[in-house]
C-alpha positions as CSV (number, residue, x, y, z in Angstrom):
1,X,0.0,0.0,0.0
2,X,1.4,3.4,-0.9
3,X,2.4,5.7,1.9
4,X,0.9,9.2,2.3
5,X,4.1,10.7,0.9
6,X,3.6,8.9,-2.4
7,X,0.3,10.6,-3.0
8,X,0.6,13.8,-4.9
9,X,-0.4,16.9,-2.9
10,X,-2.9,19.4,-4.1
11,X,-0.9,22.1,-6.0
12,X,-0.6,25.5,-4.3
13,X,-3.6,27.6,-5.3
14,X,-1.7,30.9,-5.5
15,X,0.7,29.6,-8.2
16,X,0.7,31.7,-11.3
17,X,-1.3,29.9,-14.0
18,X,0.0,29.5,-17.6
19,X,-1.5,31.6,-20.3
20,X,-4.7,30.1,-21.5
21,X,-3.5,30.8,-25.0
22,X,-0.2,29.1,-24.7
23,X,-1.2,25.9,-26.7
24,X,-1.8,28.2,-29.7
25,X,1.9,28.7,-30.0
26,X,2.0,25.2,-31.4
27,X,0.8,25.8,-35.0
28,X,-0.6,22.3,-35.5
29,X,-2.9,22.7,-32.5
30,X,-4.0,26.1,-33.6
31,X,-5.0,25.1,-37.1
32,X,-6.6,21.8,-36.0
33,X,-8.5,23.7,-33.3
34,X,-9.9,26.2,-35.9
35,X,-10.9,23.2,-38.1
36,X,-12.7,21.6,-35.1
37,X,-14.5,24.9,-34.4
38,X,-15.8,25.1,-37.9
39,X,-16.9,21.5,-38.0
40,X,-18.6,21.8,-34.6
41,X,-20.5,24.9,-35.6
42,X,-22.0,23.0,-38.4
43,X,-22.8,20.0,-36.1
44,X,-24.5,22.1,-33.5
45,X,-26.5,23.9,-36.2
46,X,-27.6,20.6,-37.5
47,X,-28.8,19.5,-34.1
48,X,-30.9,22.7,-33.8
49,X,-32.3,22.2,-37.3
50,X,-33.2,18.6,-36.6
51,X,-35.0,19.5,-33.3
52,X,-36.8,22.5,-34.8
53,X,-38.0,20.4,-37.8
54,X,-40.6,18.7,-35.6
55,X,-41.0,21.2,-32.7
56,X,-44.7,21.9,-33.7
57,X,-45.5,18.2,-34.1
58,X,-48.2,16.9,-31.7
59,X,-45.7,14.4,-30.4
60,X,-42.9,17.0,-30.0
61,X,-42.4,16.3,-26.3
62,X,-41.2,12.8,-27.2
63,X,-39.6,13.5,-30.6
64,X,-37.5,16.5,-29.8
65,X,-35.6,14.9,-26.9
66,X,-35.2,11.7,-29.0
67,X,-33.1,13.8,-31.4
68,X,-30.5,14.2,-28.7
69,X,-30.8,10.5,-27.8
70,X,-30.3,9.4,-31.4
71,X,-27.3,11.7,-31.7
72,X,-25.6,10.4,-28.6
73,X,-26.7,6.7,-28.3
74,X,-24.1,5.5,-30.8
75,X,-21.4,6.5,-28.3
76,X,-22.4,3.4,-26.2
77,X,-21.5,1.2,-29.2
78,X,-18.6,2.9,-30.9
79,X,-16.6,5.2,-28.5
80,X,-14.4,2.4,-27.0
81,X,-13.7,0.7,-30.4
82,X,-12.7,4.2,-31.6
83,X,-10.3,4.6,-28.7
84,X,-8.7,1.3,-29.6
85,X,-8.3,2.5,-33.2
86,X,-6.9,5.8,-32.0
87,X,-4.3,4.1,-29.9
88,X,-3.3,1.8,-32.8
89,X,-3.5,3.8,-36.0
90,X,-2.5,7.2,-37.3
91,X,-5.0,9.6,-35.7
92,X,-4.7,12.2,-38.5
93,X,-6.0,9.8,-41.1
94,X,-8.7,8.5,-38.8
95,X,-9.9,12.1,-38.3
96,X,-9.9,12.6,-42.1
97,X,-11.9,9.5,-42.7
98,X,-14.5,10.5,-40.1
99,X,-14.9,14.0,-41.6
100,X,-15.4,12.5,-45.0
101,X,-18.2,10.4,-43.6
102,X,-19.7,13.4,-41.9
103,X,-19.9,15.3,-45.2
104,X,-21.6,12.5,-47.0
105,X,-24.2,12.0,-44.3
106,X,-24.9,15.8,-43.9
107,X,-25.2,16.2,-47.7
108,X,-27.7,13.3,-47.9
109,X,-29.7,14.7,-45.0
110,X,-29.9,18.2,-46.7
111,X,-31.0,16.8,-50.0
112,X,-33.8,14.6,-48.6
113,X,-35.1,17.3,-46.3
114,X,-35.2,19.8,-49.2
115,X,-37.2,17.2,-51.2
116,X,-39.7,16.8,-48.3
117,X,-38.7,13.2,-47.7
118,X,-37.8,13.5,-44.0
119,X,-40.4,11.9,-41.7
120,X,-39.5,11.7,-38.0
121,X,-38.3,8.1,-38.2
122,X,-35.9,8.9,-41.0
123,X,-34.7,12.0,-39.3
124,X,-33.8,10.0,-36.2
125,X,-32.0,7.5,-38.4
126,X,-29.9,10.2,-39.9
127,X,-29.3,11.7,-36.5
128,X,-28.1,8.3,-35.3
129,X,-25.8,8.1,-38.3
130,X,-24.3,11.5,-37.4
131,X,-23.9,10.3,-33.8
132,X,-21.9,7.4,-35.1
133,X,-19.4,9.8,-36.6
134,X,-19.3,11.9,-33.4
135,X,-18.7,8.7,-31.3
136,X,-15.6,8.0,-33.5
137,X,-14.4,11.6,-33.5
138,X,-14.1,12.5,-29.8
139,X,-11.6,9.9,-28.6
140,X,-9.4,10.4,-31.7
141,X,-9.3,14.2,-31.4
142,X,-9.0,14.4,-27.6
143,X,-6.1,11.9,-27.6
144,X,-4.4,13.7,-30.4
145,X,-4.3,16.9,-28.2
146,X,-1.9,15.1,-25.8
147,X,0.3,14.2,-28.8
148,X,0.7,17.7,-30.2
149,X,0.8,19.7,-26.9
150,X,3.4,19.4,-24.1
151,X,2.1,18.1,-20.7
152,X,2.6,21.4,-19.0
153,X,0.1,23.0,-21.4
154,X,-2.3,20.1,-21.5
155,X,-4.8,21.5,-19.0
156,X,-4.9,24.8,-21.0
157,X,-5.3,22.9,-24.2
158,X,-8.2,20.9,-22.7
159,X,-9.9,24.2,-21.7
160,X,-9.3,25.5,-25.2
161,X,-11.0,22.4,-26.5
162,X,-14.0,23.3,-24.4
163,X,-13.8,26.8,-25.8
164,X,-14.1,25.2,-29.3
165,X,-17.1,23.2,-28.2
166,X,-18.7,26.3,-26.7
167,X,-17.8,28.7,-29.5
168,X,-19.6,26.3,-31.8
169,X,-22.4,25.8,-29.2
170,X,-23.0,29.6,-29.1
171,X,-22.4,30.3,-32.8
172,X,-24.0,27.2,-34.3
173,X,-27.5,27.5,-32.8
174,X,-27.5,31.3,-33.3
175,X,-26.6,30.9,-37.0
176,X,-29.1,28.0,-37.4
177,X,-31.8,30.0,-35.8
178,X,-31.3,32.9,-38.2
179,X,-31.1,30.6,-41.2
180,X,-34.2,28.6,-40.2
181,X,-36.2,31.9,-39.6
182,X,-35.4,33.2,-43.1
183,X,-34.5,30.2,-45.3
184,X,-35.8,27.1,-43.6
185,X,-34.2,24.0,-42.2
186,X,-32.5,22.4,-45.3
187,X,-29.8,25.2,-45.7
188,X,-28.7,24.4,-42.1
189,X,-27.8,20.9,-43.1
190,X,-26.0,22.2,-46.2
191,X,-23.9,24.5,-43.9
192,X,-23.1,21.5,-41.8
193,X,-21.7,19.6,-44.8
194,X,-19.6,22.6,-45.9
195,X,-18.3,23.1,-42.3
196,X,-17.2,19.4,-42.2
197,X,-15.0,20.0,-45.3
198,X,-13.0,22.6,-43.4
199,X,-11.4,20.2,-40.9
200,X,-10.8,17.7,-43.7
201,X,-8.8,20.4,-45.6
202,X,-6.8,21.3,-42.5
203,X,-5.9,17.7,-41.9
204,X,-4.7,17.3,-45.5
205,X,-2.6,20.5,-45.3
206,X,-1.0,19.5,-41.9
207,X,2.7,18.7,-42.4
208,X,2.9,16.3,-39.5
209,X,6.3,15.0,-38.5
210,X,6.8,11.3,-38.6
211,X,5.5,9.5,-35.5
212,X,7.3,6.5,-34.2
213,X,4.9,3.7,-33.4
214,X,5.5,0.4,-31.7
215,X,4.0,-2.9,-32.8
216,X,0.2,-2.4,-33.2
217,X,-2.0,-4.2,-30.8
218,X,-4.6,-6.5,-32.1
219,X,-8.1,-5.1,-31.8
220,X,-9.9,-7.4,-29.3
221,X,-6.9,-7.7,-26.9
222,X,-6.5,-3.9,-27.0
223,X,-10.2,-3.5,-26.4
224,X,-10.1,-5.8,-23.3
225,X,-6.9,-4.1,-22.0
226,X,-8.5,-0.7,-22.1
227,X,-11.6,-1.9,-20.3
228,X,-9.5,-3.7,-17.7
229,X,-7.5,-0.5,-17.0
230,X,-10.6,1.5,-16.2
231,X,-12.1,-1.4,-14.3
232,X,-9.1,-1.7,-11.9
233,X,-8.2,2.0,-11.6
234,X,-10.3,3.5,-8.7
235,X,-9.4,7.1,-9.5
236,X,-10.8,6.8,-13.0
237,X,-14.0,5.1,-11.8
238,X,-14.5,7.7,-9.2
239,X,-14.1,10.6,-11.7
240,X,-16.6,8.9,-14.2
241,X,-19.2,8.1,-11.5
242,X,-19.2,11.6,-10.1
243,X,-19.4,13.0,-13.6
244,X,-22.3,10.8,-14.6
245,X,-24.2,11.8,-11.4
246,X,-24.0,15.4,-12.5
247,X,-24.7,14.9,-16.3
248,X,-27.8,12.7,-16.0
249,X,-30.0,15.5,-14.6
250,X,-28.0,18.5,-16.0
251,X,-28.4,17.4,-19.6
252,X,-32.2,18.0,-19.3
253,X,-31.5,21.6,-20.3
254,X,-30.3,20.5,-23.7
255,X,-33.2,18.1,-24.2
256,X,-35.9,20.5,-23.1
257,X,-34.6,23.8,-24.3
258,X,-36.6,23.7,-27.6
259,X,-39.8,23.1,-25.6
260,X,-38.9,25.9,-23.1
261,X,-38.4,28.3,-26.0
262,X,-41.6,27.3,-27.9
263,X,-44.1,26.5,-25.1
264,X,-43.0,28.5,-22.1
265,X,-41.4,31.6,-23.6
266,X,-43.3,31.6,-26.9
267,X,-40.3,32.5,-29.1
268,X,-39.4,31.3,-32.7
269,X,-36.3,29.7,-34.1
270,X,-34.2,32.9,-33.8
271,X,-35.2,33.3,-30.1
272,X,-34.3,29.6,-29.6
273,X,-30.9,30.2,-31.2
274,X,-30.4,33.1,-28.8
275,X,-31.2,30.9,-25.8
276,X,-28.8,28.2,-27.0
277,X,-26.2,30.8,-27.7
278,X,-26.6,32.2,-24.1
279,X,-25.5,28.8,-22.7
280,X,-22.6,28.8,-25.1
281,X,-21.5,32.3,-24.1
282,X,-21.6,31.3,-20.4
283,X,-19.5,28.3,-21.3
284,X,-17.0,30.5,-23.0
285,X,-16.7,32.7,-19.9
286,X,-16.0,29.5,-17.9
287,X,-13.4,28.2,-20.3
288,X,-11.5,31.5,-20.4
289,X,-11.5,32.0,-16.6
290,X,-11.3,28.5,-15.2
291,X,-7.5,28.6,-15.2
292,X,-7.5,31.6,-12.9
293,X,-10.2,30.1,-10.7
294,X,-8.1,26.9,-10.3
295,X,-5.3,29.0,-8.8
296,X,-7.5,29.4,-5.7
297,X,-9.8,26.4,-5.7
298,X,-9.3,22.7,-6.0
299,X,-10.9,20.7,-8.7
300,X,-13.4,19.3,-6.1
301,X,-14.4,22.8,-5.0
302,X,-14.9,23.9,-8.6
303,X,-17.2,20.9,-9.2
304,X,-19.3,21.6,-6.1
305,X,-19.7,25.3,-6.8
306,X,-20.5,24.6,-10.5
307,X,-23.2,22.1,-9.6
308,X,-24.8,24.5,-7.0
309,X,-24.8,27.4,-9.5
310,X,-26.2,25.2,-12.2
311,X,-29.0,23.8,-10.0
312,X,-30.1,27.3,-8.7
313,X,-30.3,28.9,-12.2
314,X,-31.8,25.9,-13.9
315,X,-34.5,25.7,-11.3
316,X,-35.2,29.4,-11.7
317,X,-35.6,28.9,-15.4
318,X,-38.8,27.0,-14.7
319,X,-40.4,30.3,-13.7
320,X,-39.0,32.5,-16.4
321,X,-41.7,34.3,-18.4
322,X,-39.7,36.1,-21.0
323,X,-36.6,35.5,-23.1
324,X,-34.7,38.3,-21.3
325,X,-35.2,36.6,-18.0
326,X,-34.1,33.3,-19.4
327,X,-30.9,34.5,-21.1
328,X,-28.9,35.4,-17.9
329,X,-30.0,32.2,-16.2
330,X,-28.8,30.2,-19.2
331,X,-25.5,32.1,-19.1
332,X,-24.9,30.7,-15.5
333,X,-26.0,27.2,-16.6
334,X,-23.5,27.3,-19.4
335,X,-20.8,28.4,-17.0
336,X,-21.6,25.6,-14.6
337,X,-21.8,22.9,-17.3
338,X,-18.5,23.8,-18.9
339,X,-16.7,24.2,-15.5
340,X,-17.7,20.7,-14.7
341,X,-16.9,19.1,-18.1
342,X,-13.6,20.9,-18.5
343,X,-12.4,20.1,-15.0
344,X,-13.3,16.5,-15.3
345,X,-11.8,16.2,-18.8
346,X,-8.5,17.8,-17.8
347,X,-8.0,15.7,-14.7
348,X,-8.7,12.6,-16.8
349,X,-6.3,13.6,-19.5
350,X,-3.6,14.3,-17.0
351,X,-4.1,11.0,-15.1
352,X,-4.3,8.6,-18.0
353,X,-0.9,7.1,-19.1
354,X,-0.1,7.4,-22.8
355,X,-0.5,3.8,-23.7
356,X,-4.2,3.7,-22.8
357,X,-5.1,7.4,-23.1
358,X,-7.4,7.2,-26.2
359,X,-9.2,4.1,-24.7
360,X,-9.7,5.9,-21.4
361,X,-11.0,9.0,-23.1
362,X,-13.3,6.8,-25.2
363,X,-14.9,5.4,-22.0
364,X,-15.2,8.9,-20.7
365,X,-17.0,9.9,-23.9
366,X,-19.2,6.8,-23.5
367,X,-20.2,7.9,-20.0
368,X,-20.7,11.6,-21.0
369,X,-22.7,11.2,-24.2
370,X,-24.3,7.8,-23.3
371,X,-25.6,9.3,-20.0
372,X,-27.0,12.2,-22.0
373,X,-28.6,9.9,-24.5
374,X,-30.4,7.8,-22.0
375,X,-31.3,10.7,-19.7
376,X,-32.7,12.8,-22.5
377,X,-35.2,10.1,-23.4
378,X,-36.2,9.8,-19.7
379,X,-36.7,13.6,-19.4
380,X,-38.8,13.6,-22.5
381,X,-41.1,11.0,-21.0
382,X,-41.2,12.9,-17.7
383,X,-42.3,16.0,-19.6
384,X,-44.9,14.1,-21.5
385,X,-46.6,12.8,-18.4
386,X,-45.9,15.4,-15.7
387,X,-45.4,18.7,-17.6
388,X,-42.4,20.9,-18.6
389,X,-42.1,22.9,-15.3
390,X,-42.1,19.7,-13.2
391,X,-39.3,18.2,-15.3
392,X,-37.1,21.3,-15.0
393,X,-37.6,21.6,-11.3
394,X,-36.9,17.8,-10.8
395,X,-33.7,18.0,-12.8
396,X,-32.5,21.1,-10.9
397,X,-33.1,19.3,-7.6
398,X,-31.1,16.3,-8.7
399,X,-28.2,18.5,-9.9
400,X,-28.2,20.1,-6.4
401,X,-28.0,16.6,-4.9
402,X,-25.0,15.8,-7.1
403,X,-23.0,18.6,-5.5
404,X,-23.0,16.6,-2.2
405,X,-21.2,13.6,-3.8
406,X,-17.9,15.5,-3.6
407,X,-17.0,14.2,-0.1
408,X,-17.5,10.6,-1.2
409,X,-16.2,10.9,-4.7
410,X,-13.3,13.4,-4.4
411,X,-11.3,13.8,-7.6
412,X,-7.6,13.2,-7.2
413,X,-5.6,16.1,-8.8
414,X,-3.1,14.8,-11.4
415,X,-1.3,18.0,-12.6
416,X,2.0,17.1,-10.9
417,X,1.8,13.3,-11.2
418,X,4.3,11.5,-13.4
419,X,2.3,9.4,-15.8
420,X,5.1,8.8,-18.3
421,X,6.1,5.1,-19.0
422,X,8.7,3.7,-16.6
423,X,10.4,0.4,-17.7
424,X,11.7,-0.8,-14.4
425,X,11.3,-4.5,-15.0
426,X,14.2,-6.2,-16.7
427,X,13.8,-8.3,-19.8
428,X,12.9,-11.8,-18.6
429,X,15.9,-14.2,-18.9
430,X,13.9,-17.3,-19.7
431,X,15.6,-20.4,-21.0
432,X,12.9,-21.0,-23.7
433,X,11.8,-18.9,-26.7
434,X,8.1,-18.2,-26.3
435,X,6.0,-17.4,-29.4
436,X,4.6,-13.8,-28.9
437,X,1.1,-15.2,-29.4
438,X,1.7,-18.1,-26.9
439,X,-0.5,-18.1,-23.9
440,X,-1.8,-17.8,-21.4
441,X,1.3,-17.0,-19.5
442,X,1.3,-17.3,-15.7
443,X,3.8,-15.2,-13.7
444,X,4.5,-16.5,-10.2
445,X,6.3,-14.4,-7.6
446,X,7.4,-16.0,-4.3
447,X,7.7,-13.8,-1.1
448,X,8.9,-14.7,2.3
449,X,7.3,-12.5,5.0
450,X,8.0,-12.1,8.7
451,X,5.1,-12.7,11.1
452,X,5.0,-9.0,12.2
453,X,4.9,-7.8,8.6
454,X,2.2,-10.0,7.4
455,X,-0.8,-7.7,7.9
456,X,0.9,-4.7,6.2
457,X,2.1,-7.0,3.4
458,X,-1.4,-8.3,2.6
459,X,-2.8,-4.8,2.5
460,X,0.0,-3.7,0.2
461,X,-0.7,-6.7,-2.1
462,X,-4.2,-5.4,-2.7
463,X,-2.8,-2.3,-4.3
464,X,-0.3,-4.5,-6.2
465,X,-3.2,-6.6,-7.5
466,X,-4.8,-3.5,-9.1
467,X,-1.5,-2.5,-10.6
468,X,-1.1,-5.9,-12.2
469,X,-4.6,-6.0,-13.6
470,X,-4.4,-2.4,-14.9
471,X,-1.3,-3.1,-16.9
472,X,-2.5,-6.3,-18.6
473,X,-3.1,-9.2,-16.3
474,X,-6.5,-11.0,-16.8
475,X,-6.4,-12.8,-13.5
476,X,-4.6,-12.4,-10.1
477,X,-4.4,-14.7,-7.1
478,X,-2.4,-14.9,-3.8
479,X,-1.7,-18.1,-2.0
480,X,0.0,-19.1,1.3
481,X,2.3,-22.1,1.0
482,X,1.0,-24.8,3.3
483,X,4.4,-26.3,4.0
484,X,6.0,-22.9,4.7
485,X,3.4,-20.5,6.3
486,X,5.7,-17.5,6.0
487,X,5.9,-18.0,2.2
488,X,3.3,-16.4,-0.2
489,X,2.9,-17.0,-3.9
490,X,1.5,-14.2,-6.0
491,X,0.3,-15.4,-9.4
492,X,-1.1,-13.3,-12.2
493,X,-2.1,-14.5,-15.7
494,X,-1.5,-12.6,-18.9
495,X,-3.3,-13.6,-22.1
496,X,-0.1,-13.9,-24.2
497,X,3.6,-13.6,-24.0
498,X,3.5,-10.4,-26.1
499,X,1.0,-8.9,-23.7
500,X,3.5,-9.5,-20.9
501,X,6.3,-7.9,-22.9
502,X,4.1,-4.8,-23.2
503,X,4.0,-4.7,-19.4
504,X,7.8,-4.5,-19.5
505,X,8.0,-2.0,-22.4
506,X,5.6,0.8,-21.7
507,X,2.6,0.1,-19.5
508,X,4.0,0.8,-16.1
509,X,4.4,4.2,-14.5
510,X,6.0,5.7,-11.4
511,X,2.8,5.0,-9.5
512,X,3.1,1.2,-10.3
513,X,6.8,1.3,-9.1
514,X,5.8,3.0,-5.8
515,X,3.1,0.4,-5.2
516,X,5.6,-2.5,-5.9
517,X,8.3,-0.9,-3.7
518,X,5.8,-0.6,-0.9
519,X,4.9,-4.2,-1.1
520,X,8.5,-5.4,-1.4
521,X,9.4,-3.4,1.7
522,X,7.7,-6.0,3.9
523,X,9.5,-9.0,2.2
524,X,12.6,-10.9,3.5
525,X,15.3,-11.1,0.9
526,X,14.6,-11.0,-2.9
527,X,11.2,-12.2,-4.3
528,X,11.7,-15.1,-6.7
529,X,9.9,-14.9,-10.0
530,X,9.0,-17.7,-12.5
531,X,7.3,-17.5,-15.9
532,X,5.1,-20.5,-16.5
533,X,4.7,-21.0,-20.2
534,X,2.6,-23.4,-22.3
535,X,4.3,-26.8,-22.4
536,X,4.7,-26.7,-26.2
537,X,7.1,-23.8,-25.9
538,X,10.4,-25.0,-27.5
539,X,13.7,-25.0,-25.5
540,X,16.5,-22.7,-26.6
541,X,19.6,-24.6,-27.8
542,X,21.8,-23.1,-25.1
543,X,23.9,-24.4,-22.3
544,X,21.8,-22.4,-19.8
545,X,18.7,-24.2,-20.7
546,X,18.3,-26.4,-17.6
547,X,19.7,-24.0,-14.9
548,X,16.7,-23.3,-12.5
549,X,18.6,-20.4,-11.0
550,X,18.0,-18.4,-14.2
551,X,14.4,-18.1,-13.3
552,X,15.2,-16.3,-10.0
553,X,15.1,-12.6,-10.9
554,X,16.3,-9.9,-8.6
555,X,14.0,-7.3,-6.9
556,X,11.4,-5.7,-9.1
557,X,12.2,-7.8,-12.2
558,X,9.2,-9.8,-13.4
């Protein structure tokens, strides 16, 4: 078990923050950011167009929220596979392929809508198709940020990514509202197709330096490895759970805003665009000022205050009678939403090690958009049966309740944690030549522990268990040797020999070494390690082949 000293302290709040614009000094990030802004403006405009297309339908209470559900439900299916692909393939060309797909779908949607061939079911189908592209896009783009921006500017780059989201969230709906009011819905879909071309052009023009890549992981093992990492990392699980508790009620504002605009405030598409833009402007204020706020407040304090502010203003929105009362309330809602999302995203980016970053982000995107997709449908049904005002007040109350999860689900700040790979295991000196695909491989580590150290050792081994499972083990067990009660055997199974080599070559961090050192501090002598291989593994034609002492590896060598 790690000592208190091994845990990274909360950074001093009064430390001068880096410039929020510092990542723009990297030209690749600047141009890609601008391309993402343009593409996102078109995407948000398309969402407004799709929702407004049926806002006057008799079943609008169910159809309008389902647009959001259809747009975000594909994340549950595709975000994690996208993360695997982003960790294995060239992210530039993945992004280009995704943008090409976006342009084709948006163009088809515009043509069919202009021809009057867009019933609700087909609209939801196209929205689902757009959501498939979005599910693939987010893990690729967000993991690419960490590739082109240094770690000390990563938090600022993450906030600028939120700026891009919220510039588009402000500009896209406002532009769509104006276009719908004067030209109708089909031109909004045409703008989306044109905007998607912008990012594709930027990607083609990017003169990216060669990127060295190791051997590519196979898809299914990589998928399982990413899921295992999140499953056995309590910090990530805590971040995701706390985030989902906030998002599930808070997303009601996005699902119900068209109905608030049309039914409660009595405004048209241009007024709806203004309401949507108000949240975007509030989000921009948060994105530009969050760095300064973080000098004085911890991430946990920011999350609590953001949830409280969001709950109070969202609840007040239920009683707004004019658009000019609603606009300032939505500004605060936008601030609270972005403060929460940006804080969660930056802590996650900083905590995830490079080898699994895209897969970890993909799971975050799954939680983020998947929670919104499912919750939007629920809030639509609540509105259908209990009314709009009841839904808004109920959602606001639940957001307020989420603020009190901070004590139980505190976010560990990762700004000053070292998450770079640390290869502290030596290459296994085995007397046979395993095939990389051979498996499963069982690694057995023998420990001798004094009686007075046993309790502390067993506690430390629980942390070590999580470390082994995070880095690639599929099973872990600990045994006491019956003939020698002071001797314990740790055994963990890895699917293949190549997967075990990856543990040696880049999956371990300083955190893992600290956990291992803490466990070995309670051990007498040097732990003895053996690699148990499939019996068909051929012997090496070497004189060392039968020497059993070769399997005894010193200290942290596994």
